[in-house]
N, C-alpha and C positions, 0 to 999 in steps of 0.2 A: 460185288457189283451186280446190280439188277440186270436181268436179261432184257434186251431191247428187240422186240419182234420185227420192227421196221428194218433193223440192221440185218437180221436173218433173211428178210426178203430181198434186200440189196445183194447179199451174198449169193442168194439162189439165182437172181438175175445175172450177176457176173459169172457164175458158173455155167449158166446156159449159154451165155455169149462165147465163152471159151470152148465149150463142147461143140457148139454150132460152127465155130470157126474151124475146128479140127475135122468136122464132118464134111464141110465144103466151104473152103475160104473164098471161093468165087461168089457164093451166094451170101455168106455171112462174113464180110471182111473186117469186122470190128472186134475180133476176139482179143486183140491186145488192150482194148478199152476195158474188157472184163478183168484182165490181169491188173490194170491200173486201179480199178475199183477195189479189188482185193488188197492191194497195197495201201490205199487210203483207209480202208476199214481197219486193217492191221495196225497202222500207225495210230489211229484213233483209239482203238480198244486197249492196246498196250499202254499208251500214254495215260489213259484214264486209270488203268490199274496202278501204274507207277505213281502218279500224282496223289491218288488216294493213300497208298502206302506211305509215301514221303510225308504227306500232311498228317497222317495218323501217328507215325512212328519217328519221324525225323530223318528217315533214310530209306535205303533199299537193301533188303536182305538178298544180296546177289546169289548166294548159294541156293537159296529156295527158289528165287526167280529162274535161274538156269536149270535147276532140277525140274521144275514144272514144265519148262519149255522142252527139255530133252525127253521127258515122259510123254509129252503130247506128240512129239514129232518122230522120235527115233524107233519105237517099237514097230509101228506099221512100216516105216522105211526099211528097217532091218528085215522084217518078215518078207516083204516084197522082194528085196535083194536076194535073200536066201532062196526064195521060190524060183526066181529067175535063174540063178545059178544051177539049182536042181533041174531046171528045164533046159539047161545047156549053155546058158550065157557064161562067157569067160569071166571069172570072178573079178579080174582086173578092171572090167568095165563098170563095176559097182563102186570102185574107189572114189570117183569124184562125187557121186551121190552121197555115200557114207561120210566122206571127209568134208562135205559141205563146200565144195569148190566146183560143183558142176557148171555154174555159170561162167567161170573163167576157163574151164576145160572147153566149153563150147566156143568160146571167143578164140581159143588157141587152135580150134579146128577139130577137136575130138568129136568122133561120132558116138554119141551116148545111146543112140538107138531108142529102145523102149524107155530109157531113163532120161531122155531129153528133158522132159517136164520138171525134173528135179533142179533145174536151174532156178526156178522160183523159190524152192525150198532153201537153196544156198543164199539167196538175197535175204530171205526172211531170217536165216540163222545169223548172217552178219549184222542185221538190224538188232536182233535180240541180244547179240553179244555186246554191242556198243551203246545202244540207247539208254539202258538203265543207268550206265556209268555217267552218261552226259546229263540225264535228267536229275540224278542225285546231286549234281554240282550247281544246278540252276536255282538261284534264290526264288522263292515263291513269287515275290513281288515283280520279278524280272522275266517270268516265264513266257509271256506273250511276246515281249521284245526279243528275247533270245531265240526262241523257237521261230518266230516270224522271220528273223534275220537269217537263220539257218535255212528255212524254207526258200526265201528269196535267193540266197546264194545257190542252192541246189537247182532252182529253176533256171538261173543265169548259166550255171554249169552245164545243164542238160541242152540248152540252146547252143551253147559253144560246142559241146561235144557232138551235136547232130552235124555241125559244120566241119569239125576237124577229126572226129573219130570214125572208126568203121561202124557200119550199121550193126554188126554183131556186138560190138562194145555198147553201143547206145541201148540196144534192146536188152542185153544180158547182164551188164555189170551192175554192181551194187551201188556205186556212186551215181550212175546216171538214172537209177530208179529211186534214188533218195528223195527226189522231189515229190513223188506220189506218196511215199511213206511220210514225209514231213508235212504234207498237206493234211493228212489225217492227225498227225501230232498237234498241228496248229489248231485244228478244229477242237481237239480235246482240251486245249488250255484256254481257248477263247470262250468256249461254251461248256464248261465242266458240268457234269451231271452226277447225281448221287447214285 
């Protein structure tokens, strides 16, 4: 897949929004929008990769897909966790990050300290686990309809969740962040690029 410089620019803006929020959320209150931009971009890019593979080969090589995601995410995460333990962090505090359930650990009230940001990686890991299986089962001619329906359902669920779930669930859970991921997925199937 060809690199798209404009997407790198969007990623940089999203990163700056998140960093600015963490520096002073009173001055830069929109850091969560940066996170949403990351989710949309991730949904878009992964769906582009998957649709290309499905169209070229007739399916998804799940072993290769999962191996690539693991190689991309786990070495840096593991090095960071080992370094933190070496600096005195209780090793048990790394388990939610390494086990890819930091988002639900936060919802349950766990104090992840310096690993709090790994909630985002957990959401992405859940998406990477499920989305290729879903995409491989959607007929090409039905992609827009199916992904559009999934996106609409995810938006409705997020609205309902805002009313009935805790703010921690709405912000951290995989299901309530699915709308942003699926927005990117929908963009990828509506406007496929080479």
